[in-house]
N, C-alpha and C positions, 0 to 999 in steps of 0.2 A: 602502837600491833597489837595485833592477840599474837604472845605468842606462848604452846603449852606441848612438854613433856608428853611425848607418842603421839603427835600429833598428827598425822595430815590431812595435806588438804587439798583443793582440787574445785578448782573453779571455770564459770561456762557462761556465755551471750544467758544457756537455757536458764532457763525458771526452775525445769519441771520434775528435775533428775535424781530428785531424797523419793522416785516412783519409781523410780528403775536399776536395775544389775547391769553394769558398767561390765564390760568386757574386754579383755584386753586385743588389744588391736595395731596393726604399725600406726606410726601417729605420719600425718599427711606432713608434709614440712618439705620442700627443697634441699635436706639432707639428710632424707634417705630417699627421697626420688632419687638425688646426684650418685647416692650407695655412698655420704660423707660416714654417717653414721651404723651400726646398727635399723637395716631395714628385710631384720627375718622376723628377730622374737617382739613373739605379740606386746601390750605390757599397758598398764594406763602409767601415767606420768605422776605423780605424785610432790607432794614440794611440806617443807616445813616450816614457808613462815608464807601468808597469803602474797605479796609485793613475789615472791620466787614462781608461786605456780601463776600469777598473772603475766608477767615473766617471764616464766619456761614454755606455756601452752599456748597462748601468742606469739610463741617467735617469730618477731619480722615484723605484726603484727605492731601498723599506728594507730588508734583512737584515736577518739572523736573524743575535745570534754565532753565531760558529764554522759559516756558510753557508760552503761552501767553491767556491772556482772556480779551475778550469782556465786554465792563463798559457799561450798560443802566441806564435809570434815568427812574420811572416811573412816568407814567401819569396821569391822571382827577383819582388821589389817594379821596376817597370817605372819609368825617370820620368817616359815621356811617359799615364802609364794612376793621377798622383798630383794629386789637389790640395791642396793651401791648407799653410802648414793657417790656416784658414780666418776669416773673419770675424765683426767683429758681424751686418754684411747678412746673411750665410751661416749664422749659428749663432747662434745669441744665447743664449747663456753663451760665447761664445769668449775670454771678458777671465776662465772664472777657472781654461779648460782649453786646450790645442789640438787641436785634430780635424781631421788627411789625410782624404780620400777617394779612394780608390782605387775606379778603376769598371774594372778587369778582371780575371778569373779569379783569384787567388788559392791557392798550399795554406802549408798551416803547418808549424809543428817546432815539437811539444811539450814545454816546459821544466819542465811540475812544472799542481803542486799552490798554491793557496798560503786560507788557510782568513781568514774577514776579520771586524772588529768591526766597528761607526761610530765613528766618530774627529770627527766635527761635521756640518753643514751650511752650505750658504754659499746664498743669493740671488741672483736674474737678473730682469730684467724683458724678455717676450718680447710681441709685438702690437701690433697699434695702439692697445689703452687701456695696458700694460704692464703689466702681469700679472703680478702677482710667480708664481717660480714655484723650489722647494728642488733644488740641486744638495747628493744626500752626499758624502758625504768619509768612505774608507774608511781603517783601517789592515788591515794585511794581515801572517801568519805564515807563514815559507817552509815548505813542505813536498818531499820532495824533488825540488829544481829542477835543472835542467843547469844549467850556464857553459860556452860556447861562448865 
């Protein structure tokens, strides 16, 4: 697994985000729709590991084996715009993965692509009724990753 100090990862099924400026936005998932987590603060969700990025950015999605995911490194991170790691009050799955919120625009550097297969799943609780939700874990295999 690629782990580097002060590197934040972003993943996507889109192959050309390194040509884009990523602007903060409100995540579209059942937690923000149900107002179980902050549904007003615009942010880009970043992670310290690729596995956490896949699990966090595709929260609750169950991919087929062999799905290709593109790995990006966030560039130009300014400490003033970086929040986190978020705690259980902001992110109910924070005891499973560490999520950081970036409130400014960022550029991404594409590192390459990986193919994923399901590794397992864990549950966490959210909301006032402590409803169970699944967080999927992924095993991934490198394809043309550039190391910096």
